[in-house]
N, C-alpha and C positions, 0 to 999 in steps of 0.2 A: 654425469648424465643430466640434461636439462629437461624440465617438464614442458610438455606441449600444451599444458592447461592455460586457459585464459587467466590473467592476473588482474584482480579487481581489489587492490588494497584499500581503496577508499569506500568500500561497501561492506556492510555487515549483513549476512544472510540470517534471517530471524523468524522465529515462530513464537506466538504467545498462545498458550492453551491451558486447559485443565482436564483434558480428555484425550484419549487415543495417543498416548505417549509414543507407542511403537510406530503408528502411522506417520506422526510428525517427524520422528527420527528417520524413518525411511525416506520421507520427502526431502529432508535436509541432506542425507547421504546421497540421494540420487541427484539433487541439484548441485552438489559439489563434484560430481564425476568429471566435469570438464572445466571447472573454475576453482581457482584459489581466491577466496574472499579474505578481506581484512579481518573478519571475525565471523564466527558461526555460533548462533545461540538458539537454544530451545528453552524458552522461559515457561516453566511450569508454575502456575499460580493457583493454589488451592482456594484462594479467596474468591475466585471467579465462580459464581453460583449459577449464572444464566447468561444469555447472550447480551443482555444490557450491561452487565458487569464487564464482559469482554470488550464491548464497544467502548465503554468509558475508559478502560485501561489502554486501549489502542490510541485513543485521542490524547489522554492526559498523562500517561505514564510510560509508554513505550520508549520515548526518547532517553529515559534513564538507563536503558540497556544498550544503547548504541554509542560506540566510541569512534565511529567513522563519520565521514561527511554525508553518507547515504545509507539507507537500509533497503534491502530487498525482502519484502514480506511475503512469506509463503504459508501454505497450510497442507494438511495431510492430503487434501484433494485438489491442490493447486500449487504447482511447483515448476521448476525449470526443466524443460525437456530438450531444448535445442540450444545449448550454449554457444554453438558455432554461429548463431544468428545475432549475437550480441552487437549492439550498435553504440559506440561511445557517445554519440550525439544525445542519447537519452539523458546523459548527465547534465545537459543544458536546462533540464526541467526539474522542478521540485516535486512533481507528482506525475508518474506515468502508470497508467493502469489499462485494463482491457476496455475496448469500446462497449458502450451500452446501446441497446436498441432504441429506436424511436419510442417515446412514451405513448401509451394507449389511453391516457387520462390527462387531466389538466394540472397535475401536480408532480408526477414522477419525473425524475431526471431533469429537474428545472432549478435554476437559481432563484434568489429572492425577487428578481425582476421578471421572472417568468420565462427566461431564456432556456431553451433546451440544452442540456449538457450531455455530451456523447461519450465522455471518457471518465472512468472511475474504477471501481473494483478494489477489493481488499488486497488481493494478490497484486502487489505493486512495487514500484521503485519510488522511494520518497527521500527527500533531503532531510537532514536532521533539523534544519530550520523550520520546515513545515510541521515537523513533529513537536517542536518546542513552542511554536507560536500560540496555539490554543490556550495553553497555561499562561504564557507571558501576557497575552492580551485579555485574560480574564473572561474567556468565552463561557457563556452559560451552557450547562449541559441539560438538554431537554429533548424530548421526542419531537419529530416532525411527521405529521400525518400518521401518527400511531407507531412509529418505529424509531430506533436509535442507531440505524446502520452507520458505522463510522465512515465508510467511504462516501455515502451520501451527505453526511454531516460536513466533511471537508470539501468535497468536490461540488456540492450543490448549495447547501444551506449557508455555509461560511465562505463560499468562493469569493464573493465580492470583497469581503473584509480582507481575505488573504491576498488577493490580487493587489489591493491597496497597500499592502505591506511588501510588494515586490515579488510575491510568489508566482511562479510560472507553471501552469498546467499544460501537459502535452496536448496538442490538438489531435483530432480524429485521425488525420493522415499519418501521424507518427504512431499513435496507439495501435493501429491495425497491424503494425509490424512488431509490437511488443508482446501482446497477449491476446487470448480469446476466451471469452466467457459465454457469449451468446452469438447466434447467427445474426448478422446485421445486414 
């Protein structure tokens, strides 16, 4: 008997957390209902004491747990619900996340040049390369506008440096088919 599940051997489904083990386990199990991944990992890290610790580990340490070319990052409150909508062209990008709304201020969802960035989100598909580059390039870890959100760090604040290294971020017209975080 052959499985009708989608086979994604080059993607690790992964969560990093220090809380709500059962919620994250359920999200992993649900996300695997229609997909066979190359790896499935729930990383429980008791050294994470706050959201800043979690963001740091997502940027500088998550790649240590990924043995495949890509990782699908999910959370207890953000996971795969429509595996039949998988699009293999998403693997042409190093980062695919949910669309972000238009900013209501002069700094949110913008790169260092002030350009509005419309795609990000922590629940995302990322290449191992984008996960390794912040450490390899010696990126400084600091807050921007009072926060250390890892998705904003990669997609906005370090975007131009990453693009200079050949990283490809999915455009809005691709992201709208990948995930939803906000009404846009």
